[in-house]
PQR file with spaces between the fields and no chain letter, atoms N, CA, C, O and H, PARSE charges and radii, in Angstrom:
ATOM       1  N    MET     1       8.332  -34.999  -37.743 -0.4000 1.5000
ATOM       2  CA   MET     1       9.174  -36.181  -37.819 -0.0000 2.0000
ATOM       3  C    MET     1       8.613  -37.251  -36.899  0.5500 1.7000
ATOM       4  O    MET     1       8.047  -36.948  -35.848 -0.5500 1.4000
ATOM       5  N    GLY     2       8.772  -38.497  -37.300 -0.4000 1.5000
ATOM       6  CA   GLY     2       8.282  -39.611  -36.513 -0.0000 2.0000
ATOM       7  C    GLY     2       9.271  -40.051  -35.453  0.5500 1.7000
ATOM       8  O    GLY     2      10.353  -39.481  -35.308 -0.5500 1.4000
ATOM       9  H    GLY     2       9.231  -38.744  -38.154  0.4000 1.0000
ATOM      10  N    ALA     3       8.878  -41.078  -34.716 -0.4000 1.5000
ATOM      11  CA   ALA     3       9.723  -41.603  -33.646 -0.0000 2.0000
ATOM      12  C    ALA     3      10.900  -42.399  -34.189  0.5500 1.7000
ATOM      13  O    ALA     3      11.924  -42.523  -33.517 -0.5500 1.4000
ATOM      14  H    ALA     3       7.999  -41.541  -34.834  0.4000 1.0000
ATOM      15  N    ASP     4      10.767  -42.943  -35.404 -0.4000 1.5000
ATOM      16  CA   ASP     4      11.816  -43.773  -35.999 -0.0000 2.0000
ATOM      17  C    ASP     4      12.442  -43.090  -37.202  0.5500 1.7000
ATOM      18  O    ASP     4      11.815  -42.266  -37.868 -0.5500 1.4000
ATOM      19  H    ASP     4       9.936  -42.842  -35.950  0.4000 1.0000
ATOM      20  N    SER     5      13.683  -43.446  -37.466 -0.4000 1.5000
ATOM      21  CA   SER     5      14.392  -43.015  -38.674 -0.0000 2.0000
ATOM      22  C    SER     5      15.022  -44.236  -39.311  0.5500 1.7000
ATOM      23  O    SER     5      15.311  -45.226  -38.639 -0.5500 1.4000
ATOM      24  H    SER     5      14.192  -44.116  -36.925  0.4000 1.0000
ATOM      25  N    MET     6      15.233  -44.155  -40.615 -0.4000 1.5000
ATOM      26  CA   MET     6      15.957  -45.212  -41.311 -0.0000 2.0000
ATOM      27  C    MET     6      17.420  -44.794  -41.368  0.5500 1.7000
ATOM      28  O    MET     6      17.750  -43.711  -41.852 -0.5500 1.4000
ATOM      29  H    MET     6      14.998  -43.351  -41.161  0.4000 1.0000
ATOM      30  N    LEU     7      18.286  -45.660  -40.871 -0.4000 1.5000
ATOM      31  CA   LEU     7      19.718  -45.392  -40.817 -0.0000 2.0000
ATOM      32  C    LEU     7      20.380  -46.217  -41.916  0.5500 1.7000
ATOM      33  O    LEU     7      20.375  -47.446  -41.853 -0.5500 1.4000
ATOM      34  H    LEU     7      18.017  -46.540  -40.478  0.4000 1.0000
ATOM      35  N    TYR     8      20.946  -45.556  -42.917 -0.4000 1.5000
ATOM      36  CA   TYR     8      21.620  -46.216  -44.031 -0.0000 2.0000
ATOM      37  C    TYR     8      23.113  -46.177  -43.754  0.5500 1.7000
ATOM      38  O    TYR     8      23.691  -45.103  -43.587 -0.5500 1.4000
ATOM      39  H    TYR     8      20.950  -44.558  -42.968  0.4000 1.0000
ATOM      40  N    THR     9      23.733  -47.344  -43.707 -0.4000 1.5000
ATOM      41  CA   THR     9      25.152  -47.413  -43.389 -0.0000 2.0000
ATOM      42  C    THR     9      25.812  -48.525  -44.192  0.5500 1.7000
ATOM      43  O    THR     9      25.140  -49.297  -44.875 -0.5500 1.4000
ATOM      44  H    THR     9      23.263  -48.216  -43.843  0.4000 1.0000
ATOM      45  N    GLN    10      27.108  -48.596  -44.103 -0.4000 1.5000
ATOM      46  CA   GLN    10      27.863  -49.628  -44.806 -0.0000 2.0000
ATOM      47  C    GLN    10      28.860  -50.237  -43.839  0.5500 1.7000
ATOM      48  O    GLN    10      29.564  -49.528  -43.121 -0.5500 1.4000
ATOM      49  H    GLN    10      27.655  -47.969  -43.548  0.4000 1.0000
ATOM      50  N    VAL    11      28.909  -51.569  -43.832 -0.4000 1.5000
ATOM      51  CA   VAL    11      29.869  -52.314  -43.021 -0.0000 2.0000
ATOM      52  C    VAL    11      30.732  -53.096  -43.998  0.5500 1.7000
ATOM      53  O    VAL    11      30.281  -54.089  -44.569 -0.5500 1.4000
ATOM      54  H    VAL    11      28.337  -52.145  -44.415  0.4000 1.0000
ATOM      55  N    GLY    12      31.965  -52.657  -44.192 -0.4000 1.5000
ATOM      56  CA   GLY    12      32.801  -53.268  -45.226 -0.0000 2.0000
ATOM      57  C    GLY    12      32.155  -53.011  -46.572  0.5500 1.7000
ATOM      58  O    GLY    12      31.909  -51.861  -46.936 -0.5500 1.4000
ATOM      59  H    GLY    12      32.331  -51.850  -43.728  0.4000 1.0000
ATOM      60  N    SER    13      31.877  -54.081  -47.318 -0.4000 1.5000
ATOM      61  CA   SER    13      31.227  -53.933  -48.620 -0.0000 2.0000
ATOM      62  C    SER    13      29.720  -54.166  -48.543  0.5500 1.7000
ATOM      63  O    SER    13      29.041  -54.151  -49.570 -0.5500 1.4000
ATOM      64  H    SER    13      32.077  -55.015  -47.022  0.4000 1.0000
ATOM      65  N    GLN    14      29.190  -54.381  -47.343 -0.4000 1.5000
ATOM      66  CA   GLN    14      27.770  -54.688  -47.173 -0.0000 2.0000
ATOM      67  C    GLN    14      26.980  -53.460  -46.756  0.5500 1.7000
ATOM      68  O    GLN    14      27.372  -52.729  -45.847 -0.5500 1.4000
ATOM      69  H    GLN    14      29.741  -54.393  -46.509  0.4000 1.0000
ATOM      70  N    GLN    15      25.857  -53.244  -47.438 -0.4000 1.5000
ATOM      71  CA   GLN    15      24.963  -52.153  -47.063 -0.0000 2.0000
ATOM      72  C    GLN    15      24.032  -52.646  -45.965  0.5500 1.7000
ATOM      73  O    GLN    15      23.558  -53.781  -46.009 -0.5500 1.4000
ATOM      74  H    GLN    15      25.538  -53.838  -48.177  0.4000 1.0000
ATOM      75  N    LEU    16      23.773  -51.803  -44.994 -0.4000 1.5000
ATOM      76  CA   LEU    16      22.890  -52.134  -43.885 -0.0000 2.0000
ATOM      77  C    LEU    16      21.913  -50.986  -43.703  0.5500 1.7000
ATOM      78  O    LEU    16      22.305  -49.820  -43.663 -0.5500 1.4000
ATOM      79  H    LEU    16      24.157  -50.880  -44.958  0.4000 1.0000
ATOM      80  N    ILE    17      20.640  -51.329  -43.595 -0.4000 1.5000
ATOM      81  CA   ILE    17      19.607  -50.336  -43.329 -0.0000 2.0000
ATOM      82  C    ILE    17      18.940  -50.737  -42.027  0.5500 1.7000
ATOM      83  O    ILE    17      18.469  -51.865  -41.883 -0.5500 1.4000
ATOM      84  H    ILE    17      20.321  -52.276  -43.628  0.4000 1.0000
ATOM      85  N    ALA    18      18.899  -49.816  -41.083 -0.4000 1.5000
ATOM      86  CA   ALA    18      18.336  -50.119  -39.770 -0.0000 2.0000
ATOM      87  C    ALA    18      17.288  -49.083  -39.400  0.5500 1.7000
ATOM      88  O    ALA    18      17.447  -47.894  -39.679 -0.5500 1.4000
ATOM      89  H    ALA    18      19.282  -48.900  -41.200  0.4000 1.0000
ATOM      90  N    ARG    19      16.217  -49.546  -38.768 -0.4000 1.5000
ATOM      91  CA   ARG    19      15.226  -48.624  -38.215 -0.0000 2.0000
ATOM      92  C    ARG    19      15.648  -48.320  -36.787  0.5500 1.7000
ATOM      93  O    ARG    19      15.785  -49.234  -35.974 -0.5500 1.4000
ATOM      94  H    ARG    19      16.088  -50.511  -38.542  0.4000 1.0000
ATOM      95  N    VAL    20      15.853  -47.068  -36.478 -0.4000 1.5000
ATOM      96  CA   VAL    20      16.376  -46.661  -35.176 -0.0000 2.0000
ATOM      97  C    VAL    20      15.507  -45.553  -34.584  0.5500 1.7000
ATOM      98  O    VAL    20      14.710  -44.931  -35.286 -0.5500 1.4000
ATOM      99  H    VAL    20      15.741  -46.325  -37.138  0.4000 1.0000
ATOM     100  N    ASN    21      15.672  -45.320  -33.300 -0.4000 1.5000
ATOM     101  CA   ASN    21      14.996  -44.218  -32.634 -0.0000 2.0000
ATOM     102  C    ASN    21      15.542  -42.915  -33.210  0.5500 1.7000
ATOM     103  O    ASN    21      16.751  -42.683  -33.181 -0.5500 1.4000
ATOM     104  H    ASN    21      16.320  -45.825  -32.729  0.4000 1.0000
ATOM     105  N    ALA    22      14.679  -42.082  -33.720 -0.4000 1.5000
ATOM     106  CA   ALA    22      15.099  -40.843  -34.385 -0.0000 2.0000
ATOM     107  C    ALA    22      15.873  -39.917  -33.459  0.5500 1.7000
ATOM     108  O    ALA    22      16.716  -39.150  -33.925 -0.5500 1.4000
ATOM     109  H    ALA    22      13.697  -42.271  -33.743  0.4000 1.0000
ATOM     110  N    ARG    23      15.613  -39.969  -32.190 -0.4000 1.5000
ATOM     111  CA   ARG    23      16.311  -39.088  -31.245 -0.0000 2.0000
ATOM     112  C    ARG    23      17.744  -39.535  -30.982  0.5500 1.7000
ATOM     113  O    ARG    23      18.571  -38.735  -30.544 -0.5500 1.4000
ATOM     114  H    ARG    23      14.929  -40.592  -31.811  0.4000 1.0000
ATOM     115  N    ASP    24      18.043  -40.799  -31.244 -0.4000 1.5000
ATOM     116  CA   ASP    24      19.380  -41.329  -30.964 -0.0000 2.0000
ATOM     117  C    ASP    24      20.377  -41.081  -32.089  0.5500 1.7000
ATOM     118  O    ASP    24      21.578  -40.993  -31.835 -0.5500 1.4000
ATOM     119  H    ASP    24      17.371  -41.449  -31.599  0.4000 1.0000
ATOM     120  N    TYR    25      19.902  -40.967  -33.322 -0.4000 1.5000
ATOM     121  CA   TYR    25      20.791  -40.859  -34.483 -0.0000 2.0000
ATOM     122  C    TYR    25      20.356  -39.676  -35.334  0.5500 1.7000
ATOM     123  O    TYR    25      19.432  -39.795  -36.138 -0.5500 1.4000
ATOM     124  H    TYR    25      18.926  -41.038  -33.528  0.4000 1.0000
ATOM     125  N    ASN    26      21.016  -38.534  -35.161 -0.4000 1.5000
ATOM     126  CA   ASN    26      20.594  -37.360  -35.917 -0.0000 2.0000
ATOM     127  C    ASN    26      21.748  -36.595  -36.551  0.5500 1.7000
ATOM     128  O    ASN    26      21.556  -35.463  -36.995 -0.5500 1.4000
ATOM     129  H    ASN    26      21.766  -38.438  -34.507  0.4000 1.0000
ATOM     130  N    GLN    27      22.933  -37.179  -36.604 -0.4000 1.5000
ATOM     131  CA   GLN    27      24.087  -36.508  -37.198 -0.0000 2.0000
ATOM     132  C    GLN    27      24.542  -37.257  -38.451  0.5500 1.7000
ATOM     133  O    GLN    27      25.240  -38.264  -38.329 -0.5500 1.4000
ATOM     134  H    GLN    27      23.088  -38.098  -36.243  0.4000 1.0000
ATOM     135  N    PRO    28      24.173  -36.802  -39.644 -0.5600 1.5000
ATOM     136  CA   PRO    28      24.626  -37.468  -40.868  0.2800 2.0000
ATOM     137  C    PRO    28      26.150  -37.558  -40.914  0.5500 1.7000
ATOM     138  O    PRO    28      26.849  -36.589  -40.616 -0.5500 1.4000
ATOM     139  N    GLY    29      26.652  -38.727  -41.289 -0.4000 1.5000
ATOM     140  CA   GLY    29      28.086  -38.945  -41.411 -0.0000 2.0000
ATOM     141  C    GLY    29      28.773  -39.359  -40.127  0.5500 1.7000
ATOM     142  O    GLY    29      29.961  -39.681  -40.143 -0.5500 1.4000
ATOM     143  H    GLY    29      26.084  -39.514  -41.531  0.4000 1.0000
ATOM     144  N    ALA    30      28.057  -39.359  -39.018 -0.4000 1.5000
ATOM     145  CA   ALA    30      28.656  -39.731  -37.733 -0.0000 2.0000
ATOM     146  C    ALA    30      28.853  -41.241  -37.655  0.5500 1.7000
ATOM     147  O    ALA    30      28.082  -42.004  -38.236 -0.5500 1.4000
ATOM     148  H    ALA    30      27.092  -39.098  -39.005  0.4000 1.0000
ATOM     149  N    SER    31      29.883  -41.666  -36.940 -0.4000 1.5000
ATOM     150  CA   SER    31      30.095  -43.093  -36.685 -0.0000 2.0000
ATOM     151  C    SER    31      29.118  -43.546  -35.612  0.5500 1.7000
ATOM     152  O    SER    31      28.856  -42.820  -34.653 -0.5500 1.4000
ATOM     153  H    SER    31      30.510  -41.046  -36.468  0.4000 1.0000
ATOM     154  N    VAL    32      28.584  -44.745  -35.778 -0.4000 1.5000
ATOM     155  CA   VAL    32      27.652  -45.296  -34.796 -0.0000 2.0000
ATOM     156  C    VAL    32      28.055  -46.724  -34.467  0.5500 1.7000
ATOM     157  O    VAL    32      28.735  -47.388  -35.249 -0.5500 1.4000
ATOM     158  H    VAL    32      28.798  -45.335  -36.557  0.4000 1.0000
ATOM     159  N    GLU    33      27.633  -47.179  -33.320 -0.4000 1.5000
ATOM     160  CA   GLU    33      27.850  -48.560  -32.908 -0.0000 2.0000
ATOM     161  C    GLU    33      26.481  -49.226  -32.870  0.5500 1.7000
ATOM     162  O    GLU    33      25.565  -48.742  -32.205 -0.5500 1.4000
ATOM     163  H    GLU    33      27.080  -46.640  -32.685  0.4000 1.0000
ATOM     164  N    LEU    34      26.347  -50.341  -33.588 -0.4000 1.5000
ATOM     165  CA   LEU    34      25.066  -51.032  -33.682 -0.0000 2.0000
ATOM     166  C    LEU    34      25.171  -52.439  -33.123  0.5500 1.7000
ATOM     167  O    LEU    34      26.220  -53.077  -33.206 -0.5500 1.4000
ATOM     168  H    LEU    34      27.091  -50.735  -34.128  0.4000 1.0000
ATOM     169  N    ALA    35      24.084  -52.909  -32.558 -0.4000 1.5000
ATOM     170  CA   ALA    35      23.939  -54.309  -32.162 -0.0000 2.0000
ATOM     171  C    ALA    35      22.674  -54.812  -32.840  0.5500 1.7000
ATOM     172  O    ALA    35      21.664  -54.110  -32.875 -0.5500 1.4000
ATOM     173  H    ALA    35      23.232  -52.390  -32.491  0.4000 1.0000
ATOM     174  N    ILE    36      22.725  -56.014  -33.373 -0.4000 1.5000
ATOM     175  CA   ILE    36      21.591  -56.562  -34.112 -0.0000 2.0000
ATOM     176  C    ILE    36      20.904  -57.623  -33.275  0.5500 1.7000
ATOM     177  O    ILE    36      21.537  -58.580  -32.829 -0.5500 1.4000
ATOM     178  H    ILE    36      23.546  -56.584  -33.345  0.4000 1.0000
ATOM     179  N    ASN    37      19.603  -57.453  -33.062 -0.4000 1.5000
ATOM     180  CA   ASN    37      18.793  -58.477  -32.413 -0.0000 2.0000
ATOM     181  C    ASN    37      18.319  -59.409  -33.522  0.5500 1.7000
ATOM     182  O    ASN    37      17.379  -59.082  -34.248 -0.5500 1.4000
ATOM     183  H    ASN    37      19.088  -56.676  -33.424  0.4000 1.0000
ATOM     184  N    THR    38      18.958  -60.560  -33.658 -0.4000 1.5000
ATOM     185  CA   THR    38      18.643  -61.475  -34.763 -0.0000 2.0000
ATOM     186  C    THR    38      17.241  -62.062  -34.651  0.5500 1.7000
ATOM     187  O    THR    38      16.727  -62.607  -35.628 -0.5500 1.4000
ATOM     188  H    THR    38      19.721  -60.826  -33.069  0.4000 1.0000
ATOM     189  N    ASN    39      16.612  -61.964  -33.486 -0.4000 1.5000
ATOM     190  CA   ASN    39      15.236  -62.437  -33.340 -0.0000 2.0000
ATOM     191  C    ASN    39      14.229  -61.458  -33.933  0.5500 1.7000
ATOM     192  O    ASN    39      13.084  -61.829  -34.192 -0.5500 1.4000
ATOM     193  H    ASN    39      17.029  -61.522  -32.692  0.4000 1.0000
ATOM     194  N    LYS    40      14.640  -60.219  -34.148 -0.4000 1.5000
ATOM     195  CA   LYS    40      13.735  -59.210  -34.687 -0.0000 2.0000
ATOM     196  C    LYS    40      14.155  -58.702  -36.059  0.5500 1.7000
ATOM     197  O    LYS    40      13.412  -57.948  -36.687 -0.5500 1.4000
ATOM     198  H    LYS    40      15.569  -59.917  -33.938  0.4000 1.0000
ATOM     199  N    GLY    41      15.328  -59.098  -36.534 -0.4000 1.5000
ATOM     200  CA   GLY    41      15.836  -58.600  -37.804 -0.0000 2.0000
ATOM     201  C    GLY    41      15.213  -59.294  -38.999  0.5500 1.7000
ATOM     202  O    GLY    41      14.698  -60.407  -38.889 -0.5500 1.4000
ATOM     203  H    GLY    41      15.932  -59.710  -36.023  0.4000 1.0000
ATOM     204  N    HIS    42      15.264  -58.634  -40.128 -0.4000 1.5000
ATOM     205  CA   HIS    42      14.844  -59.200  -41.412 -0.0000 2.0000
ATOM     206  C    HIS    42      16.045  -59.086  -42.341  0.5500 1.7000
ATOM     207  O    HIS    42      16.595  -58.001  -42.529 -0.5500 1.4000
ATOM     208  H    HIS    42      15.682  -57.729  -40.217  0.4000 1.0000
ATOM     209  N    PHE    43      16.443  -60.207  -42.916 -0.4000 1.5000
ATOM     210  CA   PHE    43      17.644  -60.254  -43.738 -0.0000 2.0000
ATOM     211  C    PHE    43      17.265  -60.697  -45.143  0.5500 1.7000
ATOM     212  O    PHE    43      16.490  -61.635  -45.324 -0.5500 1.4000
ATOM     213  H    PHE    43      15.996  -61.089  -42.763  0.4000 1.0000
ATOM     214  N    PHE    44      17.831  -60.000  -46.147 -0.4000 1.5000
ATOM     215  CA   PHE    44      17.477  -60.255  -47.533 -0.0000 2.0000
ATOM     216  C    PHE    44      18.723  -60.489  -48.368  0.5500 1.7000
ATOM     217  O    PHE    44      19.766  -59.882  -48.129 -0.5500 1.4000
ATOM     218  H    PHE    44      18.461  -59.238  -46.000  0.4000 1.0000
ATOM     219  N    ASP    45      18.606  -61.382  -49.360 -0.4000 1.5000
ATOM     220  CA   ASP    45      19.672  -61.624  -50.317 -0.0000 2.0000
ATOM     221  C    ASP    45      19.721  -60.438  -51.283  0.5500 1.7000
ATOM     222  O    ASP    45      18.707  -60.083  -51.883 -0.5500 1.4000
ATOM     223  H    ASP    45      17.758  -61.875  -49.555  0.4000 1.0000
ATOM     224  N    ALA    46      20.876  -59.839  -51.429 -0.4000 1.5000
ATOM     225  CA   ALA    46      21.008  -58.651  -52.277 -0.0000 2.0000
ATOM     226  C    ALA    46      20.738  -58.949  -53.746  0.5500 1.7000
ATOM     227  O    ALA    46      20.243  -58.083  -54.467 -0.5500 1.4000
ATOM     228  H    ALA    46      21.700  -60.127  -50.941  0.4000 1.0000
ATOM     229  N    ASP    47      21.053  -60.159  -54.201 -0.4000 1.5000
ATOM     230  CA   ASP    47      20.867  -60.492  -55.616 -0.0000 2.0000
ATOM     231  C    ASP    47      19.423  -60.838  -55.945  0.5500 1.7000
ATOM     232  O    ASP    47      18.885  -60.378  -56.953 -0.5500 1.4000
ATOM     233  H    ASP    47      21.454  -60.863  -53.615  0.4000 1.0000
ATOM     234  N    THR    48      18.789  -61.654  -55.092 -0.4000 1.5000
ATOM     235  CA   THR    48      17.431  -62.122  -55.384 -0.0000 2.0000
ATOM     236  C    THR    48      16.357  -61.304  -54.681  0.5500 1.7000
ATOM     237  O    THR    48      15.181  -61.400  -55.034 -0.5500 1.4000
ATOM     238  H    THR    48      19.225  -62.027  -54.273  0.4000 1.0000
ATOM     239  N    THR    49      16.732  -60.516  -53.710 -0.4000 1.5000
ATOM     240  CA   THR    49      15.843  -59.754  -52.828 -0.0000 2.0000
ATOM     241  C    THR    49      14.937  -60.648  -51.988  0.5500 1.7000
ATOM     242  O    THR    49      14.009  -60.161  -51.342 -0.5500 1.4000
ATOM     243  H    THR    49      17.687  -60.437  -53.423  0.4000 1.0000
ATOM     244  N    GLN    50      15.199  -61.944  -51.994 -0.4000 1.5000
ATOM     245  CA   GLN    50      14.418  -62.876  -51.187 -0.0000 2.0000
ATOM     246  C    GLN    50      14.867  -62.814  -49.734  0.5500 1.7000
ATOM     247  O    GLN    50      16.045  -62.599  -49.450 -0.5500 1.4000
ATOM     248  H    GLN    50      15.952  -62.340  -52.519  0.4000 1.0000
ATOM     249  N    ARG    51      13.930  -63.000  -48.823 -0.4000 1.5000
ATOM     250  CA   ARG    51      14.252  -62.994  -47.400 -0.0000 2.0000
ATOM     251  C    ARG    51      15.083  -64.225  -47.072  0.5500 1.7000
ATOM     252  O    ARG    51      14.784  -65.331  -47.521 -0.5500 1.4000
ATOM     253  H    ARG    51      12.972  -63.174  -49.054  0.4000 1.0000
ATOM     254  N    ILE    52      16.132  -64.014  -46.281 -0.4000 1.5000
ATOM     255  CA   ILE    52      16.973  -65.114  -45.820 -0.0000 2.0000
ATOM     256  C    ILE    52      16.415  -65.566  -44.476  0.5500 1.7000
ATOM     257  O    ILE    52      16.269  -64.761  -43.556 -0.5500 1.4000
ATOM     258  H    ILE    52      16.374  -63.115  -45.916  0.4000 1.0000
ATOM     259  N    VAL    53      16.107  -66.837  -44.366 -0.4000 1.5000
ATOM     260  CA   VAL    53      15.521  -67.360  -43.119 -0.0000 2.0000
ATOM     261  C    VAL    53      16.613  -67.897  -42.234  0.5500 1.7000
ATOM     262  O    VAL    53      16.336  -68.383  -41.138 -0.5500 1.4000
ATOM     263  H    VAL    53      16.225  -67.491  -45.113  0.4000 1.0000
């Protein structure tokens, strides 16, 4: 296993996929608290798949 894992979650009706440290998140179905660094995030329109700037 690598150092990172992809964390698939849902916030309300929005799907969120985050790359996280694999050692920090290893319990499927567990609740997690996330903070987003908007300077490092990549955001995409769900309909067009285009990156939102």
